[in-house]
C-alpha positions, 0 to 999 in steps of 0.5 A: 164359201166366202172364206175358202177355209179347209174344213180343219181350219174352220173346225180349228177357229176360236173366237178370238181369231175372229176380228169382224170390226172395221178397225181391230187395233183394240184387238191388238191387231194391225189388219184393217177391216174384218178378217179372220186368222188361221192359226196353226193348231195341232192339239185341238180337243176335236182332233181338227188341224190347220194343215198349214204351219203358217198362220194367215189372215183372210178378209171377210165380206159383210155377209159373213159378218152378218152370218156370224152375228146371227150364229153367235146370237143363237148360240147365246140362247143355249146355256151350253153354247157359251162355254167353248172358245171354239167357234163351231160348237154342237148346239143341238146334240144332247150328248155333245152339247157345247162341245167343238164340232168335229170332222165327223159332225160336218161329214154327217151334216154334208151327207144328209145335205146330199141326200136331200139334193140328191147329190154327192156334196162334200166340205171341200166343195165350198173351198173349190168354189171360193177359189174358182170365184176369186179367179174368175169372178173377182179377177184375182191373180193366182198368188193372191188366191194362193195366199188366201187358201194358204198353199205353199206352192202355186201348183196347188192353187193351179187346180182351181184354174178352169178356163171358160170358153170365153176366156180362151176366145178373149185370150186369142182375140187380144193377141190377134188384135195387137 
């Protein structure tokens, strides 16, 4: 939710793509602050892909850094959790323990979640919500959200624009006042 990643991008992440330090120079990275790298990979063993041909970085907030630290601490408790360089691995499946998660794993999880909450829930909803929040709550410009989402065209990002009633009133009022 906080990164706006596509499910394939999240499933393609490697631990080496995660730079959650205040200064990543020790990692050979010139980007400051906690962030992750979305690296185009199309030959993943879990068949995930990044869709985009261009690498990008996505800054992350402190809650994501803390959640990642908690996840990695839990993962270290499993003997099969330390082997894979993939960020997301199956921890609780006896058959696939330690293997990178697949889209099917994620879809099954979201289907179970949807049954619990009584609604259709899909992974892309998290991406959509992130983009909408960046635009409306964060006041980000469309080109900034386009870069964060890895869209080649602004028209792909424009689908996340949902003007609220107050936004419409404010736009008219600002022009009327001038």
